[in-house]
N, C-alpha and C positions, 0 to 999 in steps of 0.2 A: 733432108734435102738443110744448105747450108744456109739458101732464108730461113727456114724454119729457127735454124739452131739461131744464130740471129735475133730474128722478132722473136722467139723462147728468152732469150738471155736479156734484151732489151724489156721485157715486160717482168720479170723476176727482177732484177736491178729498180726500174717504178713501184712493183710492194712493196723490196724492202728497203728503199731510200729513208723514209723517214718513220724510225723506230726513237720509239721512244724510252730511254731506262730509270726509271722510278725508282725509288729509295723510300722505303717503309723503317717507320719507327718501329724499336725496342726497346727494356726498361735494362739492357745489360751493358752498352755500348756507353758513355759520356762521350759529349760534342766533340771533345781533342780526338778523340780515338776515333770519330766518326769522320772529322776533319781530316786526319792523316787520310786513313783507310780510305778515303774520297779521292782525295789530292794527288796522293800515292798509284792509285790505279786506275784514274779515268786522264788521260793526258784536254781531254775538255774541258776539265772543271780543275780548276788550280785551285791553289788556296783560298785567297779569297771570295772565288765562287763557292768553291771547297764550302767556305763558312755559309754564304746564305744558305743553300742547299739545304746543311743540318742545320738552319735554323728554323726554317721553313719545315724543314722533318718534326723538328722537336715542338714547334706551335700546333700545326695541322694535321700531322701524322702521315706523310711523304710527301714525298717532292719528286723533281725530277730533276735529272741532274745533266744528259742532257739530251736532246733528238737529233738521231744521225741516221748515216747507210747501217744495216742489220752485222756488219761484220765490223764493223769499227766499237759501238756495241756488245755484240757477244764475246771482243776480244775483252 
């Protein structure tokens, strides 16, 4: 029914609301390459934020690029 569809959509949207995009360190890419890749591919993480995330990843091994709806993070 229409009510079941709306309820299902609302539940799915709530579940998919806060997805965390995590970047892990590697030994292949330079800091500059990572900054460029992150800022070019994640509109929620422009230049200065991309640098902050890159440095966090470099120092700790992983970092949060953004927290967003699953659809945005998947793109």
